[in-house]
N, C-alpha and C positions, 0 to 999 in steps of 0.2 A: 206762606205759600198759596198760590193760585190753584183753583181746580183747572184741570185741562180745558182748554177751549174746544169749540166745535171743530175748529181747523185741526187741532191736535188729535181728537178723537177719530175724525175722518181719515186723516193722514196715517195713524196706527193701523187702522183696519185695513185700508188700501193697500199699505205697504206689506202687511202680513199676507193678504190674500196673493199679492203679486210674487213675494218670495216663495210661497207654497208652490206656485206654477213653476218658478225657476229650479226649486228643489227638485220637482218631479220632471224636470227637463221638457217641458211643454213650451217654454220660452227661455230666452237668456237675457237677464238683466245686464246692461252694459254700462249704465251710468245712473246716478241718482244725485240730486241736489235738494237741499233744505236750505231756503234762503230768507233771511230777514233784510228786507231793504230799508236802510235807516233814512234815506232821503224821502221816501214816500210813506214810510212806516207801514209797510205791507209784508206779507208772508207769501212764500210760493214753495211748493213742494213738486218735484217732477222725478219720474221714473222714465228711463230710456230702456227699451227692450227691443229684441229682435227675433225674428222667426223666419228662417229662409232668407229671401232677398228683400224682405220688407222690414222696415223699423217702425216703432210706435213710440210716441211720448205721451204720457198722461201728466197732466198738470192740474194741481189743486192750488186755488188762490184765495187770499182773503185780503180786503183793503183796510185802511186805518180805521174807518168808521165801525166796522164789524169787529175787527180784532181789538181794538181798544175800548169799544162799547162793552164787549163781553167781559173784559177783565175789570173795567171800572163799575159797570152797572148790569151784573149778570141777571137780576131780577126784572130788568125792564124790556125783556123780549127775546125775539129770535135774531140770531146773528149768523147769517148764511155765508157759504162759501161759492166759489165759481169753479167749474170743472171744464176742461178743454182736452181733447185728444187730437194728436196729430200723427198722421202716417206718412212715411217717406219711402219712395221707390222710385226706381228709374223705369221709364217706358219708352217705346219707339214709335208709336203711332198716336199722335196727340188726339185727333178727332175721334177715332174709333175707341182707344183705351179710355179716355176720359169719360165718354158717354156711357161706356159699359160699366166702369168703376162707379160712376155716380148712381147708375140704376141698381147695381149689386148693393152698395152701401144703404140706399134708400130701403131695400128689402131687409137687410140685416138690422138696422137701427130704427125701424119703424116705430116701435113702442116708445122710444126715447125722443124721437122727432128733433134731431139736431139740425142746425144750419150746416150745410156741407159745401165747403169752398175747395177748389183745387187750383193751386198756383204752380205754373209751369215755368221752368227756367232751363237754360243750357249754357255751356261754356263756349263762347265765341271762338271760332278757329278750330274747334274740335272736329276731327274727321269722322268719329262715329256718331251716328244719327240718334243719340240717346238724350233723352229729356228727363230732369228731375221733376217729380210730381210731389208736391207737398199738399196733402189733404188735411184740412182743419175741420174738426167738428166742434161747433160751438153750441152749448145747450142754454136755451133761453130761460130755464128755471134755475135759480139759485138753489143750492142744496143745504140742507142741515142734517142734524143727527139721525133724523128719521130716514135719511138716504142710506144709512149703513146697511139696511136689509136689501137694498138694491144693488150693492156692490158686487156680489158673485155673479149676478146676472149682466152687469155692465162688463165684467172682466170676461165673461163667456162671449159676449158679442165681440169685444176687442180681439180675443184669440181667433174667433170666426173670421173676423174682417182680415186679419193677417194671413190666414190660410187662403181667403178668397183672393187677396191681392197677389198672391203667389202666381196666378194664372196670367197677370199683366206684367209682372216684374221681369226686368231684363238684367 
């Protein structure tokens, strides 16, 4: 039997912290997925949660090199994972809302310094002027087991972001 991988250890701590928030009714977890992609030999763990009119998806991934490397040669080094956070909400003023959201997210996530992208879409022919805003936070630094101490801080920022997005959500 193998020791748990870095991915497994991060997943367990992240999942436990998120379910504690769900139990306390701070958020509602609406979906989760723990996937092994046999074509790419990668792993992915996602949790989807909601608070008010905004949703968030937190995703932890590892690729074949890190996943297999840790299992086959654990003594040879660090085998990091990648973390992504996505927020989904509906807005009605692209220029004003997107600019304000970007400013607010930069304030909230300053210490983590993620790359922030907003992708806007709409249903053609829909008579209501609502736009889907998909906000993706990509973190340039890969994470390892030393990141476990940062998980409560990350989750606090995630919940703060969901609350802040409520002001723009339709």
